[in-house]
Legacy VTK file of the C-alpha trace (Angstrom):
# vtk DataFile Version 3.0
C-alpha trace
ASCII
DATASET POLYDATA
POINTS 105 float
3.963 -66.685 113.106
4.524 -66.711 116.956
8.394 -66.750 116.552
8.229 -64.097 113.577
6.047 -61.965 115.777
8.447 -62.507 118.653
11.432 -61.559 116.715
9.952 -58.481 115.082
8.903 -57.451 118.838
12.357 -57.816 120.159
14.373 -56.125 117.245
11.686 -53.278 117.411
12.198 -52.613 121.128
16.009 -52.453 120.700
15.979 -49.963 117.887
17.092 -52.503 115.423
16.409 -51.893 111.913
15.213 -55.200 110.251
15.424 -55.725 106.546
14.283 -59.160 106.001
12.966 -62.118 108.390
11.540 -65.588 107.361
10.767 -68.302 109.713
10.342 -72.013 108.445
9.044 -74.916 110.397
9.388 -78.406 109.331
9.234 -81.818 110.857
8.014 -85.349 110.387
5.482 -87.609 111.842
5.956 -90.911 113.669
2.751 -92.405 112.294
0.453 -90.394 110.504
-2.035 -93.333 109.927
-2.648 -93.825 113.678
-5.108 -91.030 113.746
-8.677 -92.525 114.403
-7.702 -96.240 113.584
-4.676 -97.929 115.065
-2.244 -98.580 112.213
0.952 -100.271 113.145
3.647 -98.764 115.568
3.958 -95.614 117.088
1.620 -92.685 117.669
0.420 -89.899 115.347
2.897 -87.163 116.663
5.804 -85.258 115.449
9.073 -86.790 115.786
10.799 -83.489 115.997
10.294 -79.935 114.527
12.634 -77.761 113.374
12.636 -74.040 113.594
14.997 -72.194 111.157
14.961 -68.467 110.648
16.800 -66.215 107.989
17.492 -62.568 109.114
18.814 -59.447 107.429
19.341 -56.653 110.399
21.364 -53.902 111.411
22.794 -55.771 114.386
25.904 -57.722 115.258
25.434 -61.444 114.637
25.895 -62.238 118.281
23.020 -59.918 119.058
20.610 -61.453 116.532
21.651 -64.868 117.777
20.897 -63.992 121.505
17.499 -62.622 120.567
16.621 -65.641 118.233
17.402 -68.018 121.192
15.144 -65.865 123.685
12.404 -65.716 121.207
12.173 -69.423 120.343
12.888 -70.587 123.963
10.149 -68.021 125.213
7.462 -69.014 122.262
4.129 -69.850 123.680
3.368 -72.280 120.697
7.185 -74.080 121.260
6.534 -74.126 125.034
3.232 -75.708 124.570
4.778 -78.374 122.182
7.738 -78.684 124.373
5.829 -79.819 127.536
3.126 -82.290 128.302
-0.127 -80.268 127.616
-3.492 -81.835 128.706
-6.069 -82.186 125.855
-9.733 -81.851 127.169
-12.036 -83.056 124.214
-15.869 -82.463 124.241
-18.698 -83.326 121.528
-21.851 -81.814 121.384
-24.304 -83.577 119.382
-27.042 -81.470 117.589
-30.589 -82.968 116.994
-31.433 -82.760 113.487
-33.771 -79.464 112.966
-31.489 -77.701 115.874
-28.561 -77.381 113.520
-27.202 -73.775 113.000
-28.933 -71.976 110.045
-31.763 -74.629 109.878
-35.067 -73.141 109.607
-38.140 -74.525 111.538
-41.568 -74.381 110.932
LINES 1 106
105 0 1 2 3 4 5 6 7 8 9 10 11 12 13 14 15 16 17 18 19 20 21 22 23 24 25 26 27 28 29 30 31 32 33 34 35 36 37 38 39 40 41 42 43 44 45 46 47 48 49 50 51 52 53 54 55 56 57 58 59 60 61 62 63 64 65 66 67 68 69 70 71 72 73 74 75 76 77 78 79 80 81 82 83 84 85 86 87 88 89 90 91 92 93 94 95 96 97 98 99 100 101 102 103 104
């Protein structure tokens, strides 16, 4: 969605008529079973992500490829995945009877 929205924005800003746009993201995991319990070698992480676009628009191929490259390289989601991002985890334990939606007497 991030890449699609970025591409729509870029063609719109340039007055390019967009007829079709689709974005497909695919990839694989190193070791999906690693989550929660260590299971074998590797980590539970993507080995690579592939972002493939299909577009039909009233612009030269070179213009569309340049916009695509700009959008993908500037994507907030792609940049978050591309570089190390700290993960800050927390857990709030709720006492029984204090759960949301639980009526107290």
